[in-house]
N, C-alpha and C positions, 0 to 999 in steps of 0.2 A: 504493499500499499504504502502511495506518497509520501510524503515527510509536508505535514500540514506548514512549514517553515515557508513552502512555496504554494501555499493557498491565496486567493483571492474571494474577498466579500462582494457579494452583485448587489447594486442598490437598482433604482428602477424608477427614472422621471421621464413620462410620456415625451416626446417628442412636440413641439409646439406648430399648432397651424393643424387645419383635419385635411392639405393635401397630399398626395402618395410622396415620400420620400424615395430618396435612388440610395439601393444597397448595389454592389459588384459583387458577384460570387465568383472565385477562382474559375480558371479552366478542367474540364473532367479531365482529373489523371486517369480515368481511362481511357481514353478518347486519348488524351496526349500520349500516352505512353503506346500504344499500337501505334499512332500517327506517328510519333517519331522514328520508333523501328521501320514503317513500312517507307518513312522519307529515304534512311539509310539505305536499304534495300535497293530505293529506288535511284540512287546517288545523289541523293539532292543530302544539302549539307543540313542536319537540322538544325543549326542556329539561324538558318533563313526560313524554317519553317515553323520559329515559334514566334509569335505574335508581340512584337517590340512593346515595350512597355509594359507587361504583362507578369507576376511576379509569378515566379514557378518554388512550389512549397518542396518538401523534401521528399519526396518518395518520387515527386515527375525529376526533379531534378536527376536523381539514379541513374532513371533511363536516361534524361537527356545522356547524361557521361560516358554511358557506356553506348547508345546511337551515335555521337561523334565516333569512339572508338570501330564501333563496323564500319561508319561512310568513311573512314580513310582506309579501311581494309578491303571495301571493295571500291569505292572509283575508280573509273576507267570504265572501258567499254561498255555501253548499255545493252549491246545486244543480247538476248540470254545464253546463245550458242555459245558467245565469248566471257561468259559471265567469270569465268574465275579464269580470264588472263587478268594479266597485272593486278595479280593479287597479292598481298601480303599480311599472311596470317596474324589476327592478334593476339599478344600474349599481355598478362600482366594482371595486378588484381585490383578489384571492386569491390569496394566497401558498401553493401546493402545495406545496412543496417538492420530494420526489422520490416522491410519491404514485403510481403508475399508476393505481390505483383509481380518486385525486381528479381525475385529467388526463379517464378517458375519459367517468365518470361526469357529472362537473359539465360537459363541454364541451356534449355532448350536451343533457345538461337546459335550459343557459343558450342553446342555438342554436334551442331549441325553446319558448322563453319569448318572447311578443311585445313587443321595445321593449325588449328586456335589451340591455344596454353592460359585459358584464365583461371583465376582463384576468387570466388565469390565470400568476401568475410562475412559474416550473418551474427546477428544479436545471439543471447541464449535465450530467447522467446520466442523468435525466430527457427531456430532452430531445432526445438519443439514442434513447430506446424510440418510434418515432414511430406518429400518430394512425392513420396508413395510411388504411384507404378509409373510416373513419366520416366526415370531410370529404361524400365526396362522397355516401356513403349519406344522411348528414341532408338533402344537396341536392336528392336526390331522392323524400324524403318532403314537400317543400318548407319542410326548418328554414332558418334563417338559413347566417351565413357565419362559419366559421372559417376564420384565418388564423396559422401560429405564423413569430413571427420575435423579432430581438433589439437592444436597444438599450444603451446608457450603465447599463442597471439590471441588466442581465443579459437571457434568454430568456422569451419570454412566449407567450401563444397569444389572440388579441384576439379576441372574439366578438360580431357581433351577434344578437340573436333574433328569431326572426320564426313566428308562429302557424303552427306544423307542421300540414300537413293530414291527413299520413299516408299509405296507400299499402293498395289494396282487394284488390291480384293480389300473389299470394306472387313476394316478390322477393327474385332469386338474394344468397348474402350468402355469400364467401369464408370458415371458420369456424377456420384452420389456427393462427392466430396468437395472438388472444386471445378469452376469453369474455365480455371487460368488453365488447367492444365491440356484444355482442346484446344484453348486461344495459343499456346505455348508451341503448340505443332503444326498451328495453321499458318504462323506469320510466318517460317523461312519454308514453308513449303515450296514457293515458287521456286525455291533452286534445284529440287529432287526429281529426277530424271520422270519418274514413274507418277511423279505430284503425288496425294495423299487423297487415303479413302478409309472414312472414320463410319460404326458404326455405334452409336451411343447406346449405353444401358441401363434403362431405368431403373431407380429416378433421375431424369437429368435437371441437378440443383444451376438455378443462377441462366436458365437458358438465354434472359435477354442481352448477358455479356456475350453467349457465342453468336448469337445472333449481330449483335453490333461488329463484332472483329470480320464475319462472312460478310456487312453491308460493304464497312471502309475498304476491306480489301477490293474486293469488287467494282465500287468508284474507281478507284487505282490501279484496272485493267489486269487484277489479277482472281479472276473469278476464284469464287467460293460457292458451291450450291447446297442449302441448309434447310432440310425439310425435318421438321420439329416433331410431326407426325409418327412417323418412323425413327426419326436419331440419324438418320443417314446425314455422313458431311461430307464433300468431295469438291477437294480444289486442285486445280491445273497450274503443272509447271509456268508460266509465265511471269516475270519480272517487272513486279511494281512501277507505273508511272503517274507520277500527283498530278491529279485536273489542274486544268488551268484555268488561274483566275478565280480559286475558289478555294478557302482555308476547309482543311480537315477538323480543326479545332472547333469544342463545343462549351459554353458555358456550363458548369456542372451540376446537375440536377440533384443529386445524392445531396450537396450544401445547402442549395434551395431551399431542402428538409427543412433546417430550423429556423428557416424564414418564415416559413408554411406554420411551423408549431411557433412562431412570435404573434403573426396575424392570428392565426386563434386564439392565444392567450389573451391580445395586447388591445383586439378591435381596431388595428389599426390599418390604413391601407400603404402599401408600400411597393416600388416598380422594381425590378430583378432586370438593368439589358442584358442586353444578347443573348438570351433565352427565348426559344421556340419550342411550341409541343410537338414540333413535324422534327423529331430528334431521334437519333439511333442508340440514343439511351435508354434503358429498360426503365429505367426509374421515373423518367417521366409519367410515368402512373404516377405519382403523388400528386398532380393535379386532381386525378378523379378520386384518390384515397379522402385527400382531405375537405374536396369539396364537401364530403359527410361530417366533416370536424368544422365546419363552419369558414370556409375559405373559399371563393371563389377566383377563377384564372380568367382573366382575359389578356391577349395581343394588341399591343398598343407600341408605337413609338422604338420597335424595336426590340421589344421585349415583350416580359410579362407584368402585369397589374395584378396583386393580390389584394383584395377585396373583403371584407367581414361579413358574412351574410348568416340568417339564423341557420345553428347548428341542427342536423337529419339525426343523427344518430342515437340509438339510446345505446346501442353497444355497435361494438365493429368487428366485425370476422373477416378473417382475410388469409389467404394462401401466402404466403413470402419469399417461396422458394427461388423465385425468380427475381425478386428486388431486395434481397435481406438489408441492405445499407440502409432501409426509408424502414424497418423497423426502431428505432431509437427513440428517434423526433416520433413516430406516432404512436409507442408506447406512452410517451412521458408528455402527448399534449392530451390523450384521452385519460391517463390518469391526473393530472392537474384538471381537463373539464369535468373528473367526475364520472366517467363514463366506461364500462367496462370493454374488458377486450378478448378475443384470440385468435389468435394468431397462431397457424401453422405450416410447416416450413422452416423452420428453425433452427435444425441440428447443427447444420457448420457454421453458424454463428458459435461455436462453442471453439473454435479455432482459428478466432480473428487474432487481432493482438491481444487481445485477454477473453475469456468464455463472457461472452457478452451477454447472453439467457442470463446469467446467473451474476454479472457486474447489476444488468437491471433489475433484479431480484433485489439485490442487496443495498441498491441506493433507493428503490421504491420503499421499501421497509423504513427507510431514514425520515420516509413520508407518512409514515404510519400505514401505510397498503402493504399488504401481502400477496402476493404476486407468484405463481404456480408453473413448473412446467413438467412435461412428459418428455416422451423420448423425442420428440420433433414439435414442442407446442411452448406457444408462454399463452400464460392465462393470466385473466386479473376480471378477477368475480365481484359484483356488486355484494354489500354497498362499496364505494368508493368516494373517500369522502378525506383529502388529502389534510395533513397538518403540516406546520413548521419545523425543518427537520433541525435539531440542535447542534447533531454531528454536521463535519463538515462531509459533503458529497464525495466518494472516492470514484477516481475516473480509468483507475489499472495500469495508468499508461496507456490509454485509449482515446485515441483523439474523438471518435464520437461519441463517446460519452463522455466527455466536456461539453461538448457543443453540442449535446441534447438534453444537456440537464440546465446548464446556463439559460433559456428563455423563462424557465419554473422563475427565475427571479421575476417577472412580471405579478405573479400571485404570490409569491413568498420574496418580499426586496429583503438583504440583507443573508442568503443562504451562500454558505460556502461552499468554492469548488477548488480542490485541491489540484496541483501542476497542475493552470492553465497554458504554460509552453507546449504543451503538449499537441494543440490542435494546428503547430507549424508541417505535422507530418505531411497534412490537405489542405490549411484552408491556414494560411498563412496570417491573410489580413483578418483573422475572424471576430478577435475583440478589435478590432476599429471599427468595423460594422456594429458589434454588438451596441458600441459608442452614439452610431448615430441614432439608432434604433432608442435610444433611452436607457441601454442597460448599460452601466458603468461602476467601476469597481472604487471600492475606502481609499483603497494603495492606486497605484503605478500597474500600468498593464504589461503584460510582456513583453520584450522586444519582437517583432516578428520577422520569419528566418530571410536571409539575402539569397539570390542566386550566386 
């Protein structure tokens, strides 16, 4: 648990006026991770792909640095038939800290690069989130070797790359733990002579993230076909080409969920620029779910405007297996509004930066609420009557715990959040945005993470 010396007491004073005020959410780290690696594969400098003036979170910065290493190795002829000419195998070490996205995506990518010798340094917490079947799947498609170990410097993943051949017959893949394993295999598939064919075995978690990968690759002329009903995925060996005149980057819907939470609790309108309902992100489902919790969404002025409306839900029941990152914001919103909830499809939340299911239960208990978990469920039964928490809210080193409980200060000014700086992992400007919304600290806010 975090030290209370690093805690921050939150107070709330509604911003002046009644007109919607604007808050900027970061670019989607899920989209950014894919877009940066696709750009490197296309032969484009990742530095030219990242929009000027936009803050880069810790997780995205890790992928960015790796993408630059990949780009330097692959730049040269863009003809797929001459793909490995003028090739300089990447080597060295990359510290991925506790980024699960980097762990899976970079492990597969470097394992499919001939001659690569890369060591990924990881935190103890990340080392506890296993690669699972990924090394064996890489072996089956002719990729390189992957070995996890430890030395005096800590935990690591040692990768020796090989030119993966791919597979022309549908290979069964367990898809009930992480969609990132599927994405990790799809991103380097353009370099595999046989292409890649996978058959996902149910249950398929976070299918929306697989669809995101497929859409982005297809937009870049590296077609991927994904049939969600049969679980079949087919990727062709075609080197990506970035679309002309359009950025692949999008504002982040999961980050927006905390401002939906704010509007639901504060009953104040706000505007989020550069966010669209026509998104490759499955988390855009946020708009539909929060509509039942009293937040209307309207596309306006190059973004979306959130407006408080009457609350429809007496209880919120939803399958969250495809959009797990929305669970923390939804759970806290329901709890603060006095609305029971029943979320299924949450088992894989136990292997994130923390066990998010147990973290939510423990923190809701501080508000006098008793939530329960099953094998794949999180439930808050009526009556739901939250009270002021007298102990600090622990975030367990998880950015989503900090961001989801902070808006509760609207209902309970004076609550204390431990380790507020953890938000730098995905949303460096989070506390600055909260100040715009009237949620400030009695002390100083933590500094933003800089690129």
